[in-house]
MMTF fields as JSON, N, C-alpha, C and O atoms, coordinates in Angstrom:
{
  "mmtfVersion": "1.0.0",
  "mmtfProducer": "UNKNOWN",
  "numBonds": 347,
  "numAtoms": 348,
  "numGroups": 87,
  "numChains": 1,
  "numModels": 1,
  "chainsPerModel": [1],
  "groupsPerChain": [87],
  "chainIdList": ["A"],
  "bondAtomList": [4, 2, 8, 6, 12, 10, 16, 14, 20, 18, 24, 22, 28, 26, 32, 30, 36, 34, 40, 38, 44, 42, 48, 46, 52, 50, 56, 54, 60, 58, 64, 62, 68, 66, 72, 70, 76, 74, 80, 78, 84, 82, 88, 86, 92, 90, 96, 94, 100, 98, 104, 102, 108, 106, 112, 110, 116, 114, 120, 118, 124, 122, 128, 126, 132, 130, 136, 134, 140, 138, 144, 142, 148, 146, 152, 150, 156, 154, 160, 158, 164, 162, 168, 166, 172, 170, 176, 174, 180, 178, 184, 182, 188, 186, 192, 190, 196, 194, 200, 198, 204, 202, 208, 206, 212, 210, 216, 214, 220, 218, 224, 222, 228, 226, 232, 230, 236, 234, 240, 238, 244, 242, 248, 246, 252, 250, 256, 254, 260, 258, 264, 262, 268, 266, 272, 270, 276, 274, 280, 278, 284, 282, 288, 286, 292, 290, 296, 294, 300, 298, 304, 302, 308, 306, 312, 310, 316, 314, 320, 318, 324, 322, 328, 326, 332, 330, 336, 334, 340, 338, 344, 342],
  "bondOrderList": [1, 1, 1, 1, 1, 1, 1, 1, 1, 1, 1, 1, 1, 1, 1, 1, 1, 1, 1, 1, 1, 1, 1, 1, 1, 1, 1, 1, 1, 1, 1, 1, 1, 1, 1, 1, 1, 1, 1, 1, 1, 1, 1, 1, 1, 1, 1, 1, 1, 1, 1, 1, 1, 1, 1, 1, 1, 1, 1, 1, 1, 1, 1, 1, 1, 1, 1, 1, 1, 1, 1, 1, 1, 1, 1, 1, 1, 1, 1, 1, 1, 1, 1, 1, 1, 1],
  "groupList": [{"groupName": "MET", "atomNameList": ["N", "CA", "C", "O"], "elementList": ["N", "C", "C", "O"], "formalChargeList": [0, 0, 0, 0], "bondAtomList": [1, 0, 2, 1, 3, 2], "bondOrderList": [1, 1, 2], "singleLetterCode": "M", "chemCompType": "L-PEPTIDE LINKING"}, {"groupName": "ILE", "atomNameList": ["N", "CA", "C", "O"], "elementList": ["N", "C", "C", "O"], "formalChargeList": [0, 0, 0, 0], "bondAtomList": [1, 0, 2, 1, 3, 2], "bondOrderList": [1, 1, 2], "singleLetterCode": "I", "chemCompType": "L-PEPTIDE LINKING"}, {"groupName": "THR", "atomNameList": ["N", "CA", "C", "O"], "elementList": ["N", "C", "C", "O"], "formalChargeList": [0, 0, 0, 0], "bondAtomList": [1, 0, 2, 1, 3, 2], "bondOrderList": [1, 1, 2], "singleLetterCode": "T", "chemCompType": "L-PEPTIDE LINKING"}, {"groupName": "ALA", "atomNameList": ["N", "CA", "C", "O"], "elementList": ["N", "C", "C", "O"], "formalChargeList": [0, 0, 0, 0], "bondAtomList": [1, 0, 2, 1, 3, 2], "bondOrderList": [1, 1, 2], "singleLetterCode": "A", "chemCompType": "L-PEPTIDE LINKING"}, {"groupName": "GLU", "atomNameList": ["N", "CA", "C", "O"], "elementList": ["N", "C", "C", "O"], "formalChargeList": [0, 0, 0, 0], "bondAtomList": [1, 0, 2, 1, 3, 2], "bondOrderList": [1, 1, 2], "singleLetterCode": "E", "chemCompType": "L-PEPTIDE LINKING"}, {"groupName": "ASP", "atomNameList": ["N", "CA", "C", "O"], "elementList": ["N", "C", "C", "O"], "formalChargeList": [0, 0, 0, 0], "bondAtomList": [1, 0, 2, 1, 3, 2], "bondOrderList": [1, 1, 2], "singleLetterCode": "D", "chemCompType": "L-PEPTIDE LINKING"}, {"groupName": "GLN", "atomNameList": ["N", "CA", "C", "O"], "elementList": ["N", "C", "C", "O"], "formalChargeList": [0, 0, 0, 0], "bondAtomList": [1, 0, 2, 1, 3, 2], "bondOrderList": [1, 1, 2], "singleLetterCode": "Q", "chemCompType": "L-PEPTIDE LINKING"}, {"groupName": "ARG", "atomNameList": ["N", "CA", "C", "O"], "elementList": ["N", "C", "C", "O"], "formalChargeList": [0, 0, 0, 0], "bondAtomList": [1, 0, 2, 1, 3, 2], "bondOrderList": [1, 1, 2], "singleLetterCode": "R", "chemCompType": "L-PEPTIDE LINKING"}, {"groupName": "LEU", "atomNameList": ["N", "CA", "C", "O"], "elementList": ["N", "C", "C", "O"], "formalChargeList": [0, 0, 0, 0], "bondAtomList": [1, 0, 2, 1, 3, 2], "bondOrderList": [1, 1, 2], "singleLetterCode": "L", "chemCompType": "L-PEPTIDE LINKING"}, {"groupName": "SER", "atomNameList": ["N", "CA", "C", "O"], "elementList": ["N", "C", "C", "O"], "formalChargeList": [0, 0, 0, 0], "bondAtomList": [1, 0, 2, 1, 3, 2], "bondOrderList": [1, 1, 2], "singleLetterCode": "S", "chemCompType": "L-PEPTIDE LINKING"}, {"groupName": "GLY", "atomNameList": ["N", "CA", "C", "O"], "elementList": ["N", "C", "C", "O"], "formalChargeList": [0, 0, 0, 0], "bondAtomList": [1, 0, 2, 1, 3, 2], "bondOrderList": [1, 1, 2], "singleLetterCode": "G", "chemCompType": "PEPTIDE LINKING"}, {"groupName": "VAL", "atomNameList": ["N", "CA", "C", "O"], "elementList": ["N", "C", "C", "O"], "formalChargeList": [0, 0, 0, 0], "bondAtomList": [1, 0, 2, 1, 3, 2], "bondOrderList": [1, 1, 2], "singleLetterCode": "V", "chemCompType": "L-PEPTIDE LINKING"}, {"groupName": "ASN", "atomNameList": ["N", "CA", "C", "O"], "elementList": ["N", "C", "C", "O"], "formalChargeList": [0, 0, 0, 0], "bondAtomList": [1, 0, 2, 1, 3, 2], "bondOrderList": [1, 1, 2], "singleLetterCode": "N", "chemCompType": "L-PEPTIDE LINKING"}, {"groupName": "LYS", "atomNameList": ["N", "CA", "C", "O"], "elementList": ["N", "C", "C", "O"], "formalChargeList": [0, 0, 0, 0], "bondAtomList": [1, 0, 2, 1, 3, 2], "bondOrderList": [1, 1, 2], "singleLetterCode": "K", "chemCompType": "L-PEPTIDE LINKING"}, {"groupName": "CYS", "atomNameList": ["N", "CA", "C", "O"], "elementList": ["N", "C", "C", "O"], "formalChargeList": [0, 0, 0, 0], "bondAtomList": [1, 0, 2, 1, 3, 2], "bondOrderList": [1, 1, 2], "singleLetterCode": "C", "chemCompType": "L-PEPTIDE LINKING"}, {"groupName": "PHE", "atomNameList": ["N", "CA", "C", "O"], "elementList": ["N", "C", "C", "O"], "formalChargeList": [0, 0, 0, 0], "bondAtomList": [1, 0, 2, 1, 3, 2], "bondOrderList": [1, 1, 2], "singleLetterCode": "F", "chemCompType": "L-PEPTIDE LINKING"}, {"groupName": "TYR", "atomNameList": ["N", "CA", "C", "O"], "elementList": ["N", "C", "C", "O"], "formalChargeList": [0, 0, 0, 0], "bondAtomList": [1, 0, 2, 1, 3, 2], "bondOrderList": [1, 1, 2], "singleLetterCode": "Y", "chemCompType": "L-PEPTIDE LINKING"}, {"groupName": "HIS", "atomNameList": ["N", "CA", "C", "O"], "elementList": ["N", "C", "C", "O"], "formalChargeList": [0, 0, 0, 0], "bondAtomList": [1, 0, 2, 1, 3, 2], "bondOrderList": [1, 1, 2], "singleLetterCode": "H", "chemCompType": "L-PEPTIDE LINKING"}, {"groupName": "PRO", "atomNameList": ["N", "CA", "C", "O"], "elementList": ["N", "C", "C", "O"], "formalChargeList": [0, 0, 0, 0], "bondAtomList": [1, 0, 2, 1, 3, 2], "bondOrderList": [1, 1, 2], "singleLetterCode": "P", "chemCompType": "L-PEPTIDE LINKING"}, {"groupName": "TRP", "atomNameList": ["N", "CA", "C", "O"], "elementList": ["N", "C", "C", "O"], "formalChargeList": [0, 0, 0, 0], "bondAtomList": [1, 0, 2, 1, 3, 2], "bondOrderList": [1, 1, 2], "singleLetterCode": "W", "chemCompType": "L-PEPTIDE LINKING"}],
  "groupTypeList": [0, 1, 2, 3, 4, 5, 1, 6, 6, 7, 8, 4, 9, 10, 1, 4, 10, 3, 6, 3, 0, 11, 7, 8, 5, 10, 12, 13, 14, 8, 11, 3, 11, 3, 9, 3, 3, 15, 4, 10, 8, 7, 9, 11, 13, 13, 6, 6, 8, 11, 16, 3, 14, 8, 12, 4, 8, 1, 3, 9, 10, 4, 8, 17, 3, 11, 9, 0, 17, 2, 16, 2, 18, 9, 4, 19, 4, 9, 6, 13, 13, 8, 10, 1, 18, 10, 15],
  "groupIdList": [1, 2, 3, 4, 5, 6, 7, 8, 9, 10, 11, 12, 13, 14, 15, 16, 17, 18, 19, 20, 21, 22, 23, 24, 25, 26, 27, 28, 29, 30, 31, 32, 33, 34, 35, 36, 37, 38, 39, 40, 41, 42, 43, 44, 45, 46, 47, 48, 49, 50, 51, 52, 53, 54, 55, 56, 57, 58, 59, 60, 61, 62, 63, 64, 65, 66, 67, 68, 69, 70, 71, 72, 73, 74, 75, 76, 77, 78, 79, 80, 81, 82, 83, 84, 85, 86, 87],
  "secStructList": [7, 7, 7, 2, 2, 2, 2, 2, 2, 2, 2, 2, 2, 2, 1, 6, 6, 7, 3, 3, 3, 3, 3, 3, 3, 6, 6, 3, 3, 3, 3, 3, 3, 3, 7, 4, 4, 4, 6, 6, 7, 7, 2, 2, 2, 2, 2, 2, 2, 2, 2, 2, 2, 2, 2, 2, 2, 2, 2, 2, 6, 1, 7, 1, 3, 3, 3, 3, 3, 3, 3, 7, 2, 2, 2, 2, 2, 2, 2, 2, 6, 6, 7, 7, 6, 6, 7],
  "xCoordList": [1.053, -0.017, 0.869, 1.851, 0.453, 1.248, 0.992, -0.134, 2.023, 2.185, 2.081, 2.205, 1.809, 1.978, 3.409, 3.632, 4.383, 5.784, 6.17, 7.003, 5.789, 6.151, 5.548, 6.06, 4.595, 4.078, 4.984, 5.511, 5.053, 6.038, 7.079, 7.39, 7.954, 9.141, 9.253, 10.276, 8.024, 7.926, 7.681, 8.133, 6.958, 6.801, 8.28, 8.818, 8.803, 9.972, 11.191, 12.156, 11.29, 12.131, 11.939, 12.865, 10.637, 9.994, 10.153, 10.452, 9.911, 9.598, 11.027, 11.315, 11.898, 13.016, 12.658, 11.767, 13.614, 13.497, 12.122, 11.774, 11.151, 9.957, 10.083, 10.951, 8.768, 8.883, 7.157, 6.333, 6.936, 5.537, 5.123, 5.871, 3.993, 3.073, 1.877, 1.21, 1.779, 0.872, -0.122, 0.292, -1.554, -2.298, -3.119, -3.95, -3.138, -3.749, -4.775, -4.605, -5.994, -6.938, -7.307, -8.004, -6.773, -7.33, -6.314, -5.085, -7.309, -6.499, -6.893, -7.006, -7.158, -7.465, -6.415, -6.241, -5.736, -4.891, -4.841, -5.277, -4.36, -4.292, -2.926, -2.24, -2.508, -1.119, -0.902, -1.585, 0.03, 0.675, 1.773, 2.414, 2.429, 3.51, 4.337, 3.831, 5.311, 5.808, 7.334, 8.27, 7.433, 8.733, 8.855, 7.852, 10.213, 10.661, 10.248, 9.795, 10.435, 9.67, 8.494, 8.208, 7.713, 6.311, 6.144, 5.083, 7.296, 7.315, 6.757, 7.097, 6.047, 5.52, 4.633, 4.255, 4.337, 3.316, 2.001, 1.725, 1.031, -0.124, -0.699, 0.084, -1.905, -2.252, -2.345, -2.127, -2.668, -3.054, -1.448, -1.282, -0.354, 0.985, 1.417, 1.907, 1.17, 1.58, 0.86, 1.53, -0.3, -0.892, -0.358, -0.453, 0.189, 0.553, 1.788, 1.996, 2.739, 3.729, 3.569, 4.236, 2.679, 2.455, 1.789, 2.07, 0.952, 0.125, 1.307, 1.277, 2.184, 3.408, 4.09, 4.404, 4.215, 4.716, 3.967, 4.462, 2.679, 1.716, 1.032, 0.266, 1.3, 0.372, 0.622, -0.38, 1.627, 1.667, 0.984, 0.546, 0.843, -0.057, -1.527, -2.285, -1.956, -3.298, -3.54, -4.443, -2.973, -2.876, -3.388, -4.473, -2.467, -2.566, -3.711, -4.18, -4.36, -5.495, -5.033, -5.916, -3.632, -3.143, -3.916, -4.298, -4.097, -4.435, -5.609, -5.531, -6.578, -8.162, -8.457, -8.881, -8.168, -8.227, -7.104, -6.771, -6.656, -5.414, -6.232, -6.688, -6.309, -6.603, -5.148, -4.242, -5.021, -3.702, -3.839, -4.784, -2.678, -2.471, -1.047, -0.257, -0.739, 0.319, 1.227, 0.899, 2.107, 3.061, 4.241, 5.124, 4.336, 5.81, 6.414, 5.583, 7.869, 8.464, 7.83, 7.633, 7.564, 7.203, 5.483, 4.917, 5.106, 3.371, 3.391, 2.537, 4.306, 4.271, 4.455, 3.61, 5.758, 5.946, 4.831, 4.735, 3.831, 2.897, 1.64, 0.905, 1.428, 0.19, 0.707, -0.188, 1.858, 2.403, 1.937, 1.523, 2.048, 1.822, 0.164, -0.363, -0.542, -2.209, -2.677, -3.858, -1.69, -2.23, -2.472, -3.249, -1.697, -1.892, -3.387, -3.672, -4.387, -5.632, -5.62, -4.868, -6.457, -6.444, -5.279, -5.215, -4.343, -3.151, -3.27, -2.465],
  "yCoordList": [-1.091, -0.083, 1.454, 1.68, 2.12, 3.478, 4.283, 4.372, 4.977, 5.864, 7.344, 7.617, 8.329, 9.317, 10.002, 10.929, 9.296, 9.784, 9.183, 9.881, 8.017, 7.648, 8.717, 9.073, 9.071, 10.19, 11.356, 11.927, 11.564, 13.078, 12.919, 13.866, 11.9, 11.456, 11.305, 11.482, 10.941, 11.151, 12.143, 12.34, 13.043, 14.432, 15.21, 15.823, 15.105, 16.104, 15.477, 16.224, 14.092, 13.802, 13.83, 13.848, 13.836, 14.112, 15.775, 16.137, 16.443, 18.029, 18.729, 18.8, 19.264, 19.852, 20.935, 21.781, 20.721, 21.531, 21.522, 22.596, 20.523, 20.792, 20.393, 19.654, 21.157, 20.677, 20.418, 21.192, 19.293, 18.804, 18.309, 17.584, 18.593, 18.126, 17.132, 17.353, 16.007, 15.114, 14.673, 14.339, 14.659, 13.915, 12.965, 13.359, 11.766, 10.617, 9.724, 9.184, 9.557, 9.186, 8.047, 8.264, 6.666, 5.686, 5.643, 5.573, 5.711, 6.016, 7.275, 7.422, 8.398, 9.308, 10.383, 10.301, 11.312, 12.012, 13.609, 13.964, 14.456, 15.921, 16.383, 16.313, 16.821, 17.115, 18.91, 19.538, 19.524, 20.96, 20.729, 20.039, 21.291, 21.249, 22.786, 23.686, 22.746, 24.334, 24.173, 23.594, 24.67, 24.489, 25.621, 25.901, 26.508, 27.009, 26.783, 27.691, 25.307, 24.9, 25.355, 25.435, 25.701, 26.439, 27.805, 28.252, 28.479, 29.916, 30.111, 29.258, 31.023, 31.184, 30.179, 30.239, 29.257, 28.13, 28.543, 29.353, 27.88, 28.198, 26.997, 26.07, 26.952, 26.261, 24.415, 23.45, 24.451, 23.235, 22.507, 21.288, 23.483, 22.775, 22.247, 21.132, 23.252, 22.752, 21.541, 20.644, 21.319, 19.916, 18.948, 17.769, 19.23, 17.981, 17.6, 16.386, 18.418, 18.194, 17.03, 16.014, 17.466, 16.688, 15.276, 14.2, 15.492, 14.024, 13.11, 11.885, 13.647, 13.042, 12.068, 10.887, 12.773, 12.075, 10.86, 9.87, 11.085, 10.152, 9.163, 8.308, 9.281, 8.502, 6.98, 6.269, 6.465, 5.272, 4.74, 3.59, 5.532, 5.138, 5.141, 4.307, 6.158, 6.096, 4.975, 4.27, 4.603, 3.71, 2.626, 2.085, 2.269, 0.906, 0.846, -0.275, 1.956, 1.958, 2.232, 2.228, 2.461, 2.634, 4.076, 4.252, 4.902, 6.053, 6.393, 6.258, 6.805, 6.963, 8.473, 8.871, 9.234, 10.684, 11.565, 11.399, 12.593, 13.463, 14.974, 15.428, 15.588, 17.081, 17.686, 17.037, 18.959, 19.42, 21.234, 21.924, 21.664, 22.984, 23.041, 22.196, 23.838, 24.298, 25.966, 27.069, 25.674, 27.295, 27.409, 26.562, 28.568, 29.211, 29.147, 29.032, 29.195, 29.398, 30.752, 30.679, 31.893, 32.961, 32.883, 33.397, 32.081, 31.987, 30.972, 31.043, 30.009, 29.031, 29.827, 29.862, 30.598, 31.332, 32.185, 32.325, 32.829, 33.561, 32.854, 33.363, 31.635, 30.81, 29.974, 29.305, 29.858, 28.856, 29.972, 29.524, 31.206, 32.24, 32.2, 32.496, 31.827, 31.847, 30.601, 30.463, 29.312, 27.83, 27.365, 27.855, 26.451, 25.728, 25.094, 24.524, 25.209, 24.433, 22.94, 22.209, 22.546, 21.17, 20.384, 19.165, 21.421, 20.865, 21.516, 21.244],
  "zCoordList": [-0.09, 0.123, 0.088, 0.795, -0.595, -0.687, 0.286, 0.776, 0.689, 1.834, 1.229, 0.035, 2.36, 1.987, 1.73, 0.953, 2.609, 2.381, 1.056, 0.478, 0.352, -1.057, -2.054, -3.116, -1.613, -2.744, -2.73, -3.685, -1.655, -1.337, -1.876, -2.598, -1.832, -2.427, -3.927, -4.589, -4.383, -5.893, -6.391, -7.518, -5.816, -6.429, -6.219, -7.141, -4.998, -4.89, -5.582, -5.746, -6.052, -7.089, -8.362, -9.173, -8.686, -10.059, -10.632, -11.771, -9.682, -9.879, -9.252, -8.058, -10.492, -9.867, -8.679, -8.764, -7.451, -6.384, -5.939, -5.45, -5.971, -5.23, -3.904, -3.44, -3.082, -1.681, -1.748, -2.235, -1.203, -1.019, 0.128, 0.785, 0.508, 1.561, 0.965, -0.045, 1.83, 1.341, 2.406, 3.516, 2.076, 2.969, 2.513, 1.696, 2.81, 2.426, 3.031, 4.124, 2.2, 3.015, 2.063, 1.072, 2.409, 1.505, 0.277, 0.247, -0.755, -2.172, -2.716, -3.933, -1.72, -2.248, -1.666, -0.45, -2.302, -1.601, -1.985, -3.08, -1.163, -1.286, -1.301, -0.28, -2.318, -2.358, -2.512, -3.32, -1.712, -2.233, -2.463, -1.67, -3.772, -4.112, -4.617, -5.288, -4.227, -4.331, -5.147, -4.595, -6.315, -7.06, -7.985, -8.641, -8.188, -8.938, -10.328, -11.024, -10.827, -11.903, -12.458, -13.653, -11.312, -11.727, -12.214, -12.649, -12.117, -12.204, -13.73, -14.549, -14.089, -15.507, -16.153, -17.323, -15.3, -15.96, -15.671, -14.787, -16.556, -16.439, -15.414, -15.205, -14.814, -13.749, -14.179, -13.446, -15.339, -16.242, -16.463, -16.429, -16.688, -16.929, -15.67, -15.49, -14.697, -13.004, -12.737, -12.224, -12.957, -12.81, -13.7, -13.357, -14.787, -15.726, -15.064, -15.042, -14.468, -13.889, -12.625, -12.433, -12.023, -10.712, -11.046, -10.516, -11.93, -12.262, -13.142, -13.015, -13.896, -14.449, -13.279, -13.425, -12.242, -10.937, -10.462, -9.924, -10.745, -10.119, -11.038, -10.594, -12.251, -13.33, -12.98, -13.052, -12.667, -12.555, -11.384, -11.418, -10.267, -9.167, -9.476, -8.981, -10.362, -10.805, -11.493, -11.043, -12.486, -13.596, -12.808, -13.024, -11.749, -10.986, -10.245, -10.05, -9.71, -9.053, -7.398, -6.541, -7.029, -5.915, -5.57, -4.413, -6.379, -6.089, -7.135, -8.356, -6.491, -7.223, -7.567, -8.652, -6.484, -6.882, -5.932, -4.758, -6.969, -6.482, -6.56, -7.609, -5.356, -5.418, -5.19, -4.667, -5.624, -5.741, -5.554, -5.936, -4.902, -4.933, -5.339, -4.918, -6.006, -6.845, -6.641, -7.078, -6.037, -5.896, -6.225, -6.085, -6.729, -6.897, -5.616, -4.715, -5.163, -4.091, -3.234, -2.022, -3.964, -3.329, -2.703, -1.738, -3.671, -3.239, -2.164, -1.28, -2.153, -0.916, 0.27, 1.164, 0.305, 1.628, 2.469, 3.688, 1.167, 1.436, 1.951, 2.797, 1.387, 1.626, 2.835, 3.351, 3.376, 4.447, 5.756, 6.826, 5.542, 6.648, 6.823, 7.896, 5.73, 5.962, 6.179, 6.499, 6.02, 6.209, 4.594, 3.775, 4.468, 3.282, 3.446, 4.499, 2.332, 2.586, 2.737, 2.093, 3.585, 3.567, 4.466, 4.623, 5.035, 5.983, 7.331, 8.221]
}
């Protein structure tokens, strides 16, 4: 069975310079990911980068649903002060 730490490791190794937070509930997860790689990208492209790290788990059925928040490093610092939604 997949763990939140496994998902976090996949995200942080799959997206350059990423910091990730993961909350797992069965086969559903919420992720918050920050990376300079997101600078200048539209939301859809940021989501595609996250899904690319998780596609194998989704295809195998280990993950059924993924909700995500993506941030640039400056957005991450601002959002952490307010609280990351869902964490």
